[in-house]
N, C-alpha and C positions, 0 to 999 in steps of 0.2 A: 505495500501502498505505501503511495504516494506522500509523502508529510502536506503537513499547510503550506506553510511558508517557502519549501522546495520550491509551488506554481509562481514566486516572486525572484526567483531566482534564476537569471540567464539559461538558454533553450543548455546549451552544450555541455553543463552542469547536470539538466533535465534525463539528455537523450545520456547522459556518462552513469543516473539512477537510474537507467526504464531499466525495470524487470529486471534489478538485482535488492538485495538486502544492502543496506546504507548502513553501515559497521558505526563507522568516528564521525566526524566532524571536529576538524581546529581550530581553534574562534584565538585568530594571530588580529597586532597590533607590530606596526616598524618605531624602532626604537630610534635614541639615537644615532643610530652606523645606519640600518637601512637592515637589521637583521630580525628576525619574526619573533616575537613573544607573545606568551598567551597560555592556553593552551585548549588538551584535545581531551574531549568525552565523547561516549557513547551516541549516533543518532538519536534513540528515544530518549534521550533526557536535553535535546535541546532543545529538541523540538517539542520540551513541557515550559519554559526557559527565553524570558523576552531581552534579558540582559544580565551580562555579566561578571569578575570585577576582578579589578587586579592594582594591586600597586603601586599610590605613581612613582616609585624608587627605581623605574623602570628606566626612566629618560636622564637618570645621573648615572647612570650603567655605565662603566665603559668598554671599548674594544677588549681588554683581557682579563676584565671581571672583576672593576674596583667601583670601589665607590665616589664620584663627585660629592664634596661638599658643597651640602643642598643655598646658593645664591640667597634663596629666602629666609634661607635658618634654620626655626624646627625638625629635623629629617625623622618626622614623628608616622610617615606612611604611611595614612588617609588613604582608605580604596579610590581607586577612580570607577564609574561605570561602563561599560565598553557595551552597548547597541547593534548585532549584527546588522549592517549594510548588505541585505540579500541579493543586488547589483552585482557584485564580488562574486557569491563563489563563485570558486572550478573548482575543479580535482587535483584529488594529488596521486595522480596516474601509476608510479613507478611504486606507490606502498603495497604491500599482499592482500589488503582489501579492499573495498569499495570504502573509499573514504573522497570528504569536500575540504576547500581550503576558503574561510570568511571571514573575510578582515571587516573586524569592530573600528565603528569612530569610537569616540573617547570626550567624555565630560567628565565636569564637577558632580560634586552631589546633589548641586541643586540643580544642575541639567545644562552650564555653561563648557562649551567646547573648551579643552582643556589646550592654555596657550599655548604648552612645548611640545605639545607628540606634530613629528613633521607632517603626519595626512593633512592635520588642522592649520600648521603654520600654509601650508599650499591652498590652500578655501580662503586663509583671509586676503592675501595673492592675490587669485582667483575673484573676492569679493568684489578689488579695490575694481579691476578689472568692471568688472558689471557693472559698477556703478556709475559708473563713466560713459557706457552702452556701447563693451569692446567689450568682446568675450576671445580669449589669444585659441590658439594655437598652436603645436610641438609636433615634429615627428625626431625620435631621439633617434640618434644609431648607440649599439653597443658593442663595444670589444671588449675579447674573455684574452687567456692563452689554456687548450687544452695542456697538460704537461706531467710527466712524468709521477706514479705513484712518492711523496716527498714523507714522510715521518721526523723527519732530523731537519729541527730547522738550524743549524749548524749548516749541513749542506744546505751547495751553490742547487736554485731549485732544474731542471735540465726539460728538452722537448722529448713527447713521450714518442714511442714502437708506433711506427703504422702500421701499415700489414704489408710493408715489402720485407720489415724488419729492421728499420734500417730508422736514425731518428728521422722527426719530421726536422724541413730543411728551411731556414732562413727568405731570404731576399727571395718569395716566393710570391709581390702579392699579387692575386687574380688570378694563380694557376690552378687550374679544375683539377691535374691533380695527386696537388697537394692537399683539396680537400679528402678525396679522396681515398687517401692516405689512411685519414679519422672519419671513412665516413659512417660507419655502425654508429660514433656516438650523433652525428649529422641528424640521423633516419632518426636514434630516439631524441633528437628532441626536435624534429617533426612530428614526430607522433602523437609527444611531447603535446604538442604544441598543441593537436589535430584537437585532442582528448579535451583541453583545456577551456575551446574556440577562441582562440589566440592566429592569429593574420599574419603568416610571415611575409613581408615586400621579398626580404632575401636573403643570404649566406652568402661570402663570401670570404676569399683567406682572406690576410690581409700579411704586413712585411713581416713580421716578427717570425720564430720556428714554433707549427701552433697555434698561432695565436688569428685570433676567428673576429669579424665582425656580424652581426645582424645588426638589421634595417629591422623596423614596427615605420607601418603607417600614420600618418600623420594624425590627429583627432582631440580628442581634449586630456589636456596636461594628468586629470585628476586622476582620469580614466588608464593610461598612459604610463604615468608614476604606478599603480596596478600594478598593471603589465608588464614593468619592470620588475617589480617589486618579486611577483609569481617566475617571473622570467628566470634570474637572478638561482633560486634556487633548484627547482628544475634545473637547470646546464650541468649545475652542481651534477644533480641526483643518474642523469644521463650520461656524464663523464666517467660517475663511479661503480657504475656497469661495468663500464668497460677498462676499469684499470688501471686508470688514472682522476688526477685533476681537472676541475678545473678552475682557475682562480681568476679575479678582477682586482687583484693588488693591479696599483695605476702604473706598477715597473719590477717584473716579477721574474728577470731573467736580466741579470745584467749584462748591455750588448748591444739591446733588444733595442726594438717601439715600444715605446708605451703604450696603456691600454686607455682612451677613452669613453665619453660618451657625449659623441658634439649632438648640437638640441639643436633643429634649425627651428625657427621663432618666425609666424602673420601675427593677428591679431584679424578679427571681421567685426564690424562693426555689428551688432544684436536687433536694431530691427533691417536691414538689410540683407545682411548677407554677404554684403560685400567683404573683399577685400584688402581696409585701408589705408595699406602700402601705397595701395595701386587709386591713382584716380580714372573717368567713365573716360579719355583717350589708351589705361594705359603706360601713365607716364608716371613714375614712384613721386609719393607726394610729400612732404612736410611733414608729415605722420613717420613718414618710413627715415628721414635721418635722422626726425628725434627717438630715432625709438635706438638709431645708431649709438648717437650723442650718449644716450643715460647708458649704454652698458660703456660704452670709452670709459666716463665719467664715474661710475659704481661698481663695475670687477674688481681693481681692488679692493675692494671692504667686502666683497661673498668668498675672494679665496678659499677662506680659511673656511668656507660647503662645497666648494667647487672642489679643495683640493683634501676632502680633511684629516691627513697623516702623515708622520717626516717619509714614512717610502712617498708619498706623489708628488711633493716636489722633487725627485729623481726624477722625473716625466720630463721635467722643462730644465730643458740641455737644448742647447742653440745648434741651429739645424740640424737637427735630430729627429724629425716628422713628429715634432707637436709645436705649434704655433706658443710663442712666447710675449706675444703681444694685444697690442689696443688698434694694432689697426684694421683700417678692415679694406677690403678691394670686391671688385667682380670676378668668377671664379678666377681665386687670386690663393690659392690653399696652401701659401705662408705667410697669412692674414692669419690673427686671432678672431675675426669678422667676415665672415666671407661669405657673398649674395652667391649664389648660384646660379644659373643658365636658368630660369621659368622662365612658364605664362606668364598676366601679368595678377594672372587671376590664383596663380598662386608668386607671391615674389615673398621673398624672404631671408630672414637672417641667422647665418648659424653662426653659433658660439661653439668657438674649436677648443677654450679653454677645463671643460671640467674632465674630469678623470670617467674612472668606469667604476675608483673602489665611490663615487661618493652615494648618500642614504639619495634618489631616485627621488625622494615628496623635497628634502633639501634645495638639489641638483637646480630643479625646472624651476624650483619656491625661489631659489637667486635666480637666476640669469634670467626671471620674465618680472621679477620688481627689478631690477636693475634698468630692461627697460620699458618697463610700464613709469619710473621716477623720469626720462630721458621722455615722454610723449607728452606728463605733465610739465613739464623747466622746461620744456620749446624752443631747449638751443639744438644749435646744426654742430653734425662731424669737422672735423679737424680732417683738409683734405683724402681723397684717397688717396691709398701708397699703388701705385703702378708698376710694382718694382718689387725684391727679394725682403720681404718684412722681416725677412732670418739676423738684415740687418741693422733691426732697427733698432736707438734701447731702453732700457731697463726700465720698465714700467711697472710693473707687480714683484709684490712681497713672495723670495723665494723660498723660505723654509717657516712652517705651522705657527711657532710668536711670532714672528712680523707680523702674519696673517691675521691673526685674532688681532694682536695692538691693530689695526685698517680697521677689522669690524668691531672695536668695540667702541670705539671712537667714533663709528658716523652714522651722524642722529639720523639721516634717513633710513639710512638701512632698519636701524633700531625702529624706526616708527612706523617703515612696509612691511616687513617681519613678526618686529615685537617686546619688548626691549625688556622682556619676563624671560622669553623663547632666548636671544642673544648673550642672555647674562651665563641660562645654562646651558647652553652648545658650550660659550667658553669654559666655562667651569672644570664639563668630562673631559674637553679636549686638551687642557691645561694642566688636567691629573693625569695624560697618556703623552703628551710631550715629560713631562715630567721626570716622567717611568723611563724613558726611550732617553733619556742624558743619563743613567745611570747605568746603562750597559758600556759595555767595552768590548770594540770592534772586531770582528779578524785585522782588519787594516791595522787597529791601532796596534794589537799583539805584534800583526807583523816586523813593521817598520818601525817602531815605539821601542819596542822590547832591550834592543838591544845596545840600541843606536844612538842614547838623547841624555 
């Protein structure tokens, strides 16, 4: 018998559960890192409950499992209320039984959205656009590495073995043969995505050894952040089936390119549905230029969200396939802000700075926040870069500590993302950064032990 609540779920979830005994529901939210937190329960119990509870301390937990100090004061861990968003229900097709995952909205006990919950931060930014009569559209690109199993953190990450019995090779961008080397993992990704109701726009080989890119169709930012959140877990599960790991680290392998989450943005008029970046004649509008100017002005203040770990800044290497500048240009992949070739209706701006290690809700919220501020401030960007933007001067913070300093000092970013969120995010990241600075690296032992 189909539970009543399942009637409100997407068609793919209903089809997955059709004719099967639905065993388990995973009630999940994304924490600051984008890790799925929550609880699993029998489907029969889920059907009888309208809401669930988790302590608010999940948003103070660091990537290492430690706890940051609560900027608000006392650490009493009151319960938050989790309400299922049935529109997010999707299969967990790698499990042995019939399991569905459901993302939950997070509110306090008075019914107010918890301002530090990453999904709520993105909703906050979306509401600002809506209040102006605008609706943002995004299209994310996900880069990641398939790597050999690594159970010793002291060993460098290595590429996986392909079907030929040789390790995956680097510098094979767009090679179909390179993708075929780990075709069984890709097949499972396609199968899992179909079961979950997700549409993949394309899969291709990137420039790194075992590096893959998956493109998603453009659409609503909240829905796509949900999909990336689900995709990361799903891709990891597909890799584990074939004795390898999938990693979304920004820079997992020394000497290889890093993994980005390029974000394409456009904005439509809610009333007409037209792209505000193009006028009736198909020409670029002032809104288009203002959006770019906002990104140029405010991206430094959100780099801590787009590059959230110490490893993230290892991707920002000049002349190494990662634009680390605030230049903009038409069809110029050396610029941090690229305007792809498109029709007037599809005119968009691509932010190439975000790493794939960012929380998708926070990455999209941060990028959209910069564009929103540009639309409000109505300033023009500097002149388009027509040459090699890799030669541009440094304009971005290049370590996590500096990035956090710039973020916390930005009044406009605090206003858009919420001061309470910015304070909690800083507390979590300062804790992680402090832990990292206490680790002695192999480089230090190699070069300093006997030489200084």
